[in-house]
C-alpha positions in Angstrom: -3.1 10.2 -4.6 -2.8 6.5 -3.5 -0.5 6.3 -0.4 0.3 3.3 1.9 2.1 3.1 5.2 4.1 0.0 5.9 5.0 -0.9 9.5 7.0 -3.8 10.8 6.3 -5.4 14.3 8.9 -4.4 16.9 10.0 -1.3 15.0 8.0 1.5 16.6 8.2 4.7 14.7 10.0 3.0 11.7 7.3 3.3 9.0 7.7 3.6 5.3 5.3 5.6 3.2 4.8 4.8 -0.5 2.8 7.1 -2.7 2.4 7.7 -6.4 -0.4 9.0 -8.6 -0.7 5.6 -10.4 0.2 3.3 -7.4 -1.5 0.0 -7.1 -0.9 -3.0 -4.7 -1.6 -6.6 -5.5 -1.2 -9.6 -3.2 0.2 -12.7 -5.0 2.0 -15.8 -3.9 3.0 -14.5 -0.5 4.1 -11.0 -1.7 2.6 -7.5 -1.6 3.5 -6.1 -5.0 3.4 -2.3 -5.5 3.4 -1.1 -9.1 2.9 2.1 -11.0 2.9 3.1 -14.7 6.5 2.0 -15.0 5.9 -1.5 -13.6 6.9 -3.1 -10.3 8.4 -0.6 -7.8 8.4 -2.3 -4.4 7.8 -5.9 -3.2 7.3 -7.0 0.4 7.2 -10.7 1.4 4.3 -11.6 3.8 6.6 -13.6 6.2 8.0 -10.3 7.6 4.7 -9.7 9.5 4.5 -6.2 8.2 1.2 -4.3 8.1 0.1 -2.3 5.1 -2.5 0.4 5.5 -3.9 2.7 2.8 -3.8 6.3 4.2 -5.1 8.4 1.4 -8.8 9.0 0.6 -9.6 6.2 -1.9 -12.2 7.2 -4.6 -15.8 6.4 -3.7 -18.0 4.1 -5.7 -20.2 5.8 -8.3 -23.3 7.0 -6.6 -21.9 6.7 -3.1 -20.9 9.6 -0.9 -18.2 9.7 1.8 -19.4 9.8 5.4 
């Protein structure tokens, strides 16, 4: 299941986890846009300086194996 951790500078231990079976993230016009089957569910402007890290195990490419 796709899952992302969002951390903001200066807020140690204050992380947000977003996960959903159909979750995707796109970066457009200075925004991180998280969507699922129902549409946009979370938007984060890039000027906050937050970091976004995918923390699940993304699917591997066809024909590749995980290390």
